[in-house]
N, C-alpha and C positions, 0 to 999 in steps of 0.2 A: 490416580490417573484413570481416566475413562478409556474404555475400549471402543473405538469407533468401528462399527460394522459397515462393510462396504455395500450396503443395500440402501438404495434411495430410489425414489420414484418421481418422475416428472411427467406432466401432461402438457401436450401442445394442441392448439387448435388445428384441425385438419387444414392442409394446404398453407400452413404458416410455420414460421421458424421461431415464433415467440413462445417462451416458457410462461405458462399461466399458473402453475402451482408446483410446489416442492414439499417434500416431507423427509424427515430423518428420524432415526431411532438410535440413541447412543446408550450402550450398555455400561453398567457400573463395573468396577474392577473384578468383581466376583462373577459377573455374568448372569445374575439372577433378576436384576431390575433394569429397566430402560427408561430414559427420558425421551419423550417424543416432541417433535416440533412440526407444525404444518403452517404453510404460508400460501395464500391464494390471492391473486390479483383481484381488484375490485370488480372489474367488468365480468369475468367468468364465474362469479359466485353462484349464479342461477343454474349453472351446469352441474352442480353438486360435486365439483371436483374435490372439495374439502372432505366430503363424506367418503368418496372413493379412496382418497389418500389415507384417511383414518382406518378404513376397512383393510387396506393393504398393510398398514403398520401393525394392526391387531393380528393379522395373519402371520406376519413375520415373528411377532412376539410369541404366538402360539407354537410356531415351528421351532423356535429357539427354547421353548418351554420356560419362558420367563415367569417369575412369580408375580411381577407387578410392572405396569408401565404407568408413567405419570407425565404430566406436562403443566406448564404455567400458562394461564389464559387471562388476558386483561378482562376485568369484570364488565367493561362496557361492550365487549365482543359477544353480544347476546346470541348470535347465530352459532358460534362455537360452543358457548356455554350450553345451549339447548342440545347441540349435537352430542356433547359429552354426557349430558343427562340421559339422552335416548340410548346411548351406548352402555350405560350403567356405571359410568365413572362416579366416584365419590367426590363431591365438591367440597373443598376446604379453603378457608382464608389463609393466605400465605403471610 
């Protein structure tokens, strides 16, 4: 069973009530590894919301002294794949 940590982040466009991006980090049962997920709407991708959310998740992981965080990215999602490369993630085929 995974341990959901109650830390999530959402970004909204100023003067709007519309959520444009969300992120989560779920710890394993031991609390040493975490699986991340990021989702950003199509229109606000140019605002670098995905990058900000990933930075926030990495900060949470460091604060929790996790050994590893990982996520699953669709191979066609080149923006996220490039972002993961820039952040130093190891890319593996699932």
